[in-house]
N, C-alpha and C positions, 0 to 999 in steps of 0.2 A: 504494500500500500504506500502510496506517495505520502511524504511527510506533511504536505499541506492538507491532505484529506484527514490524516490522523489528528492534526491540530484542530481542524474544523469540527470534527466529530467530538473530540474531547471538550472543546469550548462550548458546543451545543449542550452536551450532557451536563457540564458544570453549571452553566447559566440556567438551564432548566431546573436543576435541583435547587440552586440558590434562590432564583426568583420565582420559580413555579411552586416550590414547596416551602423552602426556608423562610422567605420573606412573608408569605401569607400566614404561616404558623406563628412567627414572631409578632406580627401585627395583631392577630387574633388574640394571642396570649396577653399582649399589652392592653388591648381593649378590655379584656375581661378583668384585668387587674385594676386598671385606672377608671374605667367607665362601664362597670358591670351592667347597670340597668339599661343603658343605651345599647350595649353589645348584645344583650339578650332580647332586644326588640322593644324596649320601653313598655313592657307589659303592665296592665292595670289590673290589680287584684281587688276583689270584693268578697269578704268572708272567706278568704283563702283560695278563692277560685279565680282563674284568669277570665276576665270578661271582655278583654280587648287590648288594644295597643294605643298609646298616645300618638302613634305615627300613622295609623290607618283609619280612615273613616268607617263608620258603620251606618247602616240604614236605620233611621228613626222616622216612622211615618205617622205615629199617633199624634194627635193634636196636643197631648199631654207633655210632649217633649219638643225640645229645639231640634230643628232639622239641619243636616249638613248640606253642603253644596250638592248640586246634581252630579251624578257620576256617569262617565262614559266608559267605565271599566267593566266590560262584559255585562253580566247580569246584575249590575249594581254593586260597586265596591268590591269587585272580585280581583284580588291581588295577583292572581295568575293571568289576568287579562288586562293589566293596567295600561293606561294610555288614553290620550284624548281621542276625540272622534275624528280628528284630522280634517274636519270640514272647514272650508274657508269662510271668512266673514260674509262673503257674497253668496254662499250656498243657500238655496231656497229652503232646503230641509232644516238647516240650522236656524235660519231667520224665522221660519214658521214656528219651530219648537220654542225658541226664546220668546217670541211675541205672544205665543199662547200662555207660557208661564207668567209673563209680565201681566197679561190681561187677567189671569186667574188671581194672582196676588194683589193686583190693584183693586179688584172687586172685593177682596177680603179686607183691605185697608185703604179705603178711598182717600184720596188726597195726599197719601204718603208716597214719596218716590221709592221705587223698588231698588234695593242695593244690587249692584251688578253681580256679586258673587252668589246671589240667590237663584240666578237663571243661567249662569255659565259654569262649565265644568273646569276643573283644574287640569294641568298638563298630564298628570298621572291618573286622574279620576279617583284618587284615593285621599285627597287632602282632608285631614282631620279637623282643620281649623276653618272658622268663618270670621268675617270682619265683625267688629263690635256693632257696626250699623246693621248688619244682617241679624245679629242676636237681638238687638233692641227692636227691630222691625217685627220679630216674632213674639214679643212679649204679650201683646193683647190676646193672641190666639192661645198661648200657653196659660195665661192667667185665667181666661174664661173656662178653659177645659179643666183646670185644677181648682178653680174657686179661690185663687190666691190674689192678693192685691198686686197690681202691676208694679207699684213702687218697690215691693219686696223683691220682685224679679229683676228690676233695674239694678238694685244693689248687688244681687247675685251675679249678674252679668258683669258689672263693674269689678267685683272681687275676682272674677275669673278671666279678666282681660289681661293678657300678657303684652308688655310693651315691645318696642323694637329691640332686637338683640344688640348688645353692646351700646345701646342708645341710638344707633343710626342704621342698623341693618334690618331690612324687611319692613313689615307693617305691623301695627297692633293686631292681635288675633285672639280668638276664643276657641279653646278646644271643646268640641261639641260633646264628646263622651264624658269628659270631666265635669262639664257644666250640667249635663243631665244626671250624673251621679249625685252632684250637689243638690240638684232639684229634688231628687228622690229623698234626700236626707232632710229637706225642710220640714219643719213642724209648724 
């Protein structure tokens, strides 16, 4: 065998072992040591049972709960089929769906502008967070369904609103699963 082939094969094997096995194992180990909750999927427990993840949206359809953004991920929040619809803004199907959602929401809350994240999907279709405006928009529906004073729900939403990361990255947001868990805990 020519020496250059021998060197090429040896280099391929060494880099495959180092970067294909070694590096991922070291990074996974460090993640579990330094950021265990995040490395394990940011799971949310209730009474010792996993009920979801802070990173993946779940479907809430009852009027008694705050609803997440619409999902284009398969059959609703399907992590195995994540992704947007890939429909352009000018696509008639997308425009019709969004306008239908806007009309339905506007009929429920006349005179209130519909927050954009109530009718558009996220890039992955699995976004667990909504904007504070979206959460506040839903307060009247949830309050009526639960017989709770809207002001109590406004405080709950304010308490569960996370600011920008590091003070300047991203937008303020509310995790829907955590908000709904707190909602169930209200007395």
